KEKE-3310 file (N, C-alpha, C; in steps of 0.2 Angstrom, whole numbers, plus 5000, padded with zeros to 4 digits):
npx = (4988:4978:4986:4994:5009:5019:5023:5039:5040:5031:5023:5028:5018:5010:5020:5021:5008:5007:5017:5012:4999:5003:5010:5001:4990:4996:5004:4997:4989:4992:5004:5012:5023:5025:5038:5043:5035:5039:5053:5051:5044:5054:5055:5057:5054:5049:5043:5034:5025:5020:5012:5003:4997:4995:4996:4983:4977:4983:4979:4965:4966:4973:4962:4953:4959:4960:4947:4943:4951:4947:4933:4932:4939:4931:4918:4922:4926:4914:4907:4916:4914:4901:4891:4880:4872:4878:4891:4897:4904:4915:4922:4926:4934:4945:4951:4953:4962:4973:4991:4993:4982:4974:4963:4949:4952:4945:4937:4948:4954:4944:4944:4956:4958:4946:4936:4942:4944:4934:4934:4939:4929:4918:4923:4923:4909:4904:4911:4906:4893:4893:4898:4887:4878:4884:4882:4868:4865:4868:4859:4843:4830:4816:4804:4811:4824:4834:4835:4839:4852:4858:4859:4867:4879:4882:4885:4896:4905:4907:4913:4924:4931:4932:4940:4952:4955:4954:4961:4956:4951:4942:4932:4926:4921:4912:4903:4898:4893:4882:4874:4871:4864:4853:4847:4844:4835:4818:4810:4818:4818:4806:4803)
npy = (4973:4983:4993:5008:5013:5028:5038:5041:5055:5060:5072:5079:5077:5067:5056:5055:5051:5039:5031:5031:5025:5012:5007:5010:5001:4989:4987:4994:5008:5013:5006:5012:5025:5043:5046:5035:5035:5047:5043:5033:5039:5048:5062:5077:5082:5094:5096:5086:5090:5102:5097:5088:5093:5085:5068:5063:5070:5064:5051:5052:5056:5045:5035:5041:5039:5025:5022:5027:5019:5006:5005:5008:4997:4987:4989:4987:4974:4967:4970:4963:4950:4947:4956:4954:4949:4937:4939:4944:4935:4929:4941:4945:4935:4937:4948:4943:4933:4940:4945:4955:4956:4961:4962:4973:4990:5000:4994:4989:5001:5008:4999:5001:5016:5022:5026:5037:5045:5054:5057:5045:5036:5042:5041:5027:5024:5031:5024:5011:5013:5016:5004:4996:5002:4999:4985:4984:4989:4977:4968:4960:4970:4976:4975:4977:4978:4987:4982:4969:4972:4978:4967:4959:4966:4966:4953:4952:4960:4951:4940:4946:4949:4936:4929:4936:4935:4921:4916:4908:4908:4901:4895:4906:4912:4902:4902:4915:4913:4904:4912:4922:4915:4912:4924:4928:4919:4915:4915:4923:4935:4941:4951)
npz = (4963:4964:4966:4962:4957:4959:4945:4937:4935:4944:4955:4970:4980:4974:4974:4988:4992:4984:4991:5004:5001:4997:5009:5020:5016:5016:5028:5038:5046:5059:5061:5052:5051:5049:5045:5039:5027:5022:5019:5010:4999:4996:4999:5008:5025:5026:5013:5014:5024:5018:5009:5015:5029:5041:5048:5048:5037:5027:5028:5025:5012:5007:5008:5000:4987:4987:4987:4974:4965:4969:4967:4954:4949:4954:4947:4934:4935:4938:4926:4917:4921:4917:4921:4929:4944:4947:4944:4955:4963:4955:4952:4965:4968:4960:4966:4979:4977:4973:4974:4983:4992:5006:5013:5016:5014:5020:5030:5038:5041:5049:5059:5065:5067:5067:5078:5083:5073:5063:5049:5043:5046:5040:5026:5025:5026:5015:5005:5007:5004:4991:4986:4989:4980:4968:4968:4968:4955:4947:4951:4947:4942:4952:4966:4982:4978:4983:4997:4995:4989:5000:5009:5002:5001:5014:5015:5006:5013:5024:5018:5013:5025:5030:5021:5022:5036:5039:5028:5018:5004:4995:5003:5009:4997:4993:5003:5001:4988:4990:4998:4989:4979:4987:4990:4977:4973:4969:4981:4989:4982:4984:4994)
capx = (4982:4975:4991:4997:5015:5020:5028:5046:5039:5026:5024:5030:5011:5008:5024:5019:5002:5008:5020:5007:4994:5006:5012:4995:4986:5000:5006:4992:4989:4996:5011:5016:5025:5027:5045:5043:5032:5044:5058:5048:5042:5060:5054:5059:5049:5046:5039:5028:5020:5017:5007:4999:4998:4995:4995:4976:4975:4986:4974:4959:4968:4974:4956:4950:4963:4958:4940:4942:4954:4943:4927:4934:4941:4925:4913:4925:4926:4907:4906:4920:4911:4894:4887:4874:4874:4882:4898:4901:4909:4921:4925:4929:4940:4951:4954:4955:4968:4979:4996:4993:4976:4975:4956:4946:4956:4940:4936:4954:4955:4939:4946:4962:4958:4939:4933:4945:4945:4928:4935:4939:4922:4914:4925:4921:4902:4903:4913:4901:4886:4895:4899:4880:4875:4886:4879:4861:4865:4869:4853:4837:4825:4810:4803:4816:4831:4839:4836:4844:4859:4861:4860:4873:4884:4884:4888:4902:4910:4909:4917:4931:4934:4934:4946:4958:4957:4955:4965:4953:4947:4937:4927:4923:4917:4907:4897:4895:4889:4876:4869:4869:4859:4847:4844:4842:4829:4811:4808:4822:4816:4799:4803)
capy = (4973:4990:4998:5012:5017:5035:5038:5045:5062:5062:5077:5076:5075:5060:5052:5054:5047:5032:5028:5030:5020:5005:5006:5009:4995:4983:4987:4997:5015:5014:5004:5016:5032:5048:5046:5029:5037:5052:5040:5029:5044:5052:5069:5080:5083:5101:5095:5082:5094:5106:5093:5085:5096:5080:5061:5063:5072:5059:5045:5053:5056:5037:5032:5043:5036:5018:5022:5028:5013:5000:5006:5007:4990:4983:4990:4984:4967:4965:4970:4958:4944:4946:4961:4952:4948:4931:4941:4946:4930:4929:4947:4945:4930:4940:4952:4939:4929:4944:4944:4961:4956:4962:4964:4980:4995:5004:4990:4989:5008:5009:4995:5004:5023:5025:5029:5044:5049:5055:5057:5038:5033:5045:5038:5020:5024:5033:5018:5005:5014:5015:4997:4993:5004:4995:4978:4985:4989:4971:4964:4961:4975:4974:4977:4974:4978:4990:4978:4963:4975:4979:4961:4956:4970:4964:4946:4953:4962:4945:4936:4949:4947:4928:4928:4939:4932:4913:4914:4902:4911:4897:4894:4913:4913:4897:4904:4920:4911:4901:4917:4926:4911:4912:4931:4929:4914:4918:4917:4929:4942:4943:4956)
capz = (4959:4965:4968:4956:4960:4956:4940:4938:4934:4948:4959:4977:4983:4971:4977:4995:4992:4982:4996:5009:4999:4998:5016:5024:5015:5017:5035:5042:5047:5065:5060:5047:5053:5044:5043:5034:5021:5019:5016:5004:4994:4993:5000:5014:5030:5024:5008:5016:5028:5014:5005:5020:5036:5046:5046:5047:5031:5022:5029:5021:5005:5005:5008:4994:4982:4987:4985:4967:4962:4971:4964:4946:4948:4955:4942:4928:4936:4937:4919:4914:4922:4914:4922:4933:4951:4947:4943:4961:4966:4951:4953:4971:4968:4957:4971:4985:4975:4971:4979:4988:4995:5013:5015:5014:5017:5024:5037:5042:5044:5054:5065:5067:5070:5066:5083:5085:5067:5059:5042:5041:5047:5034:5020:5025:5025:5008:5001:5008:5001:4983:4984:4989:4974:4962:4968:4966:4948:4944:4953:4943:4944:4956:4973:4986:4976:4988:5003:4993:4988:5006:5011:4998:5003:5021:5014:5003:5018:5028:5014:5013:5032:5031:5016:5025:5043:5039:5023:5014:4999:4992:5008:5009:4991:4993:5007:4998:4983:4993:5000:4983:4976:4991:4989:4970:4972:4969:4988:4991:4979:4985:4998)
cpx = (4979:4980:4994:5003:5016:5025:5034:5045:5033:5028:5025:5023:5009:5013:5023:5013:5003:5012:5016:5002:4997:5007:5006:4991:4990:5001:5001:4994:4994:5003:5015:5017:5026:5034:5046:5040:5036:5050:5056:5047:5048:5059:5057:5053:5045:5041:5033:5023:5017:5011:5002:5000:4998:4994:4987:4974:4978:4981:4968:4961:4970:4967:4952:4953:4960:4951:4939:4945:4949:4937:4927:4935:4934:4919:4916:4925:4919:4905:4909:4917:4904:4889:4880:4876:4878:4889:4901:4906:4915:4925:4929:4935:4946:4955:4957:4962:4974:4984:4996:4987:4977:4968:4954:4949:4951:4938:4942:4955:4950:4941:4952:4961:4951:4936:4935:4946:4938:4929:4936:4932:4918:4916:4923:4913:4901:4905:4908:4895:4888:4895:4892:4877:4877:4883:4872:4861:4865:4863:4847:4833:4819:4810:4808:4823:4836:4840:4840:4851:4862:4863:4866:4879:4887:4888:4895:4907:4912:4914:4924:4935:4936:4940:4952:4960:4958:4960:4962:4948:4941:4931:4923:4918:4911:4901:4894:4890:4882:4871:4867:4863:4852:4843:4841:4836:4823:4809:4812:4821:4810:4798:4803)
cpy = (4980:4995:5001:5016:5024:5034:5042:5052:5064:5068:5074:5074:5068:5055:5050:5049:5040:5028:5026:5025:5013:5003:5005:5003:4989:4982:4989:5004:5016:5012:5008:5023:5036:5047:5040:5031:5042:5048:5036:5034:5048:5059:5071:5081:5089:5100:5091:5086:5100:5103:5091:5088:5091:5073:5060:5065:5067:5053:5046:5053:5049:5034:5034:5040:5028:5017:5022:5022:5007:5000:5005:5000:4986:4983:4987:4977:4964:4965:4964:4951:4943:4951:4960:4951:4942:4933:4943:4941:4929:4935:4947:4940:4933:4944:4948:4935:4933:4944:4950:4961:4956:4964:4971:4985:5000:5000:4990:4996:5010:5005:4998:5011:5026:5028:5036:5048:5049:5054:5050:5035:5036:5042:5031:5020:5026:5027:5012:5006:5014:5008:4994:4995:5000:4988:4979:4985:4983:4966:4965:4966:4972:4976:4974:4974:4981:4986:4972:4966:4976:4972:4958:4960:4968:4957:4947:4955:4956:4941:4939:4948:4940:4927:4930:4936:4924:4911:4909:4906:4907:4896:4901:4914:4908:4899:4910:4918:4908:4907:4921:4922:4912:4919:4932:4924:4918:4920:4923:4935:4944:4949:4963)
cpz = (4958:4966:4962:4958:4956:4951:4941:4938:4939:4953:4966:4981:4980:4974:4984:4996:4989:4987:5002:5007:5000:5005:5020:5023:5017:5025:5040:5044:5053:5064:5055:5049:5047:5041:5038:5027:5018:5015:5010:4998:4992:4994:5007:5019:5028:5018:5010:5019:5024:5010:5009:5027:5042:5044:5044:5040:5025:5022:5025:5014:5002:5004:5001:4987:4981:4985:4977:4963:4963:4967:4956:4945:4948:4950:4936:4929:4935:4930:4915:4915:4921:4916:4926:4940:4952:4946:4949:4963:4962:4952:4960:4971:4965:4962:4977:4983:4973:4976:4984:4992:5003:5016:5013:5018:5022:5031:5041:5045:5049:5060:5068:5071:5069:5072:5085:5078:5062:5052:5039:5041:5041:5027:5020:5023:5018:5003:5001:5004:4993:4981:4984:4982:4968:4962:4966:4959:4944:4946:4948:4946:4948:4963:4977:4984:4980:4994:5001:4992:4995:5010:5008:5000:5010:5020:5011:5008:5023:5024:5014:5020:5032:5027:5019:5032:5042:5033:5018:5009:4996:4997:5009:5003:4990:4997:5004:4992:4985:4995:4994:4980:4980:4990:4982:4968:4972:4976:4990:4988:4980:4989:4997)
residu = (UNK:UNK:UNK:UNK:UNK:UNK:UNK:UNK:UNK:UNK:UNK:UNK:UNK:UNK:UNK:UNK:UNK:UNK:UNK:UNK:UNK:UNK:UNK:UNK:UNK:UNK:UNK:UNK:UNK:UNK:UNK:UNK:UNK:UNK:UNK:UNK:UNK:UNK:UNK:UNK:UNK:UNK:UNK:UNK:UNK:UNK:UNK:UNK:UNK:UNK:UNK:UNK:UNK:UNK:UNK:UNK:UNK:UNK:UNK:UNK:UNK:UNK:UNK:UNK:UNK:UNK:UNK:UNK:UNK:UNK:UNK:UNK:UNK:UNK:UNK:UNK:UNK:UNK:UNK:UNK:UNK:UNK:UNK:UNK:UNK:UNK:UNK:UNK:UNK:UNK:UNK:UNK:UNK:UNK:UNK:UNK:UNK:UNK:UNK:UNK:UNK:UNK:UNK:UNK:UNK:UNK:UNK:UNK:UNK:UNK:UNK:UNK:UNK:UNK:UNK:UNK:UNK:UNK:UNK:UNK:UNK:UNK:UNK:UNK:UNK:UNK:UNK:UNK:UNK:UNK:UNK:UNK:UNK:UNK:UNK:UNK:UNK:UNK:UNK:UNK:UNK:UNK:UNK:UNK:UNK:UNK:UNK:UNK:UNK:UNK:UNK:UNK:UNK:UNK:UNK:UNK:UNK:UNK:UNK:UNK:UNK:UNK:UNK:UNK:UNK:UNK:UNK:UNK:UNK:UNK:UNK:UNK:UNK:UNK:UNK:UNK:UNK:UNK:UNK:UNK:UNK:UNK:UNK:UNK:UNK:UNK:UNK:UNK:UNK:UNK:UNK)
# end
């Protein structure tokens, strides 16, 4: 759903990034070696290292691409489903039910390499802030909007993890829907 393979006329950098994108998201960062990325991209080691001096550089580029694609999809999905806070659940259902769903690339990456890779942590923080901002934009205006957006972003992350780990999309979305309604209720919007 969010994977964009390299076109036949793609540059070596684009082919490497497309290969890494698919492999890192599907199999994980640690499980994917540079030799596998090189083979998948159809480039030489020399070409790879000209484009990405290290695997760390490739990881940061992967997260940058994932951020752009995911945020574009999320904003579009929220708009397609009505452009209000109630659009969050059906938007996430699209993603959770996609054939390539493997959770949040940012949560997964921090879990794998975050403590030793500041670039991963920085990318994840920026991504989560942008996700929170997108949620805030679909909330009703008023006092406490930023706090409600932060609470819902936390709930979204919980639903993402639950859908990934337990494999029960509908249970994760039902719990998220309940929290969403609570946050949107008059008592939940007072804060």
